[in-house]
TINUGU-904124 format. One line per 2 residues: number of its first residue (from 1); their letters; for each residue x, y, z of C-alpha. Coordinates in steps of 0.5 Angstrom, whole numbers, plus 500, padded with zeros to 3 digits. Layout:
REM residues N
NUM) a) X:Y:Z; ...
This chain:
REM residues 74
1) ma) 502:530:506; 497:525:508
3) ek) 498:518:510; 494:511:509
5) ic) 495:505:512; 493:498:510
7) av) 493:491:513; 495:486:507
9) sg) 495:479:507; 499:474:504
11) ms) 506:478:504; 512:473:506
13) cg) 518:476:503; 522:482:500
15) hc) 520:480:493; 513:481:496
17) aa) 515:488:499; 518:490:492
19) sv) 512:488:488; 507:492:492
21) te) 512:498:493; 513:498:485
23) ev) 505:497:484; 503:503:489
25) ma) 509:508:487; 505:508:480
27) vp) 499:511:483; 498:518:482
29) gv) 500:522:488; 504:517:492
31) te) 511:519:494; 513:514:499
33) vd) 511:507:500; 513:503:506
35) vd) 512:495:507; 512:492:513
37) vp) 512:484:511; 512:481:518
39) ag) 506:486:521; 502:485:514
41) rv) 502:493:513; 503:498:508
43) tv) 504:505:509; 503:510:503
45) rg) 504:517:503; 502:523:498
47) es) 497:528:496; 490:526:494
49) vs) 491:519:493; 485:515:492
51) dd) 484:509:497; 481:505:491
53) av) 487:506:487; 492:504:493
55) rd) 487:497:494; 487:496:486
57) ai) 495:497:486; 496:492:492
59) ge) 491:487:488; 495:488:482
61) ag) 501:486:486; 498:479:488
63) ye) 495:481:495; 489:483:498
65) vt) 487:489:503; 484:486:509
67) ea) 483:492:513; 480:499:510
69) ar) 486:504:509; 486:509:515
71) st) 488:516:513; 492:520:518
73) aa) 495:527:516; 503:526:517
């Protein structure tokens, strides 16, 4: 399973985390989303997940990816 980590600005509460999680979980291939609000980090796990699709989903939730996704094998 691949893992992508994105730096995201503007998140400040649990509602922010829930909004991001909901949008990113709708991206094809995503199986798990972890949002760390204090660190401003979103970790996405899944197979064949598009970086652009994750960035767009985070944007739909109202937040901005400030650092390109780092991909790692989990």
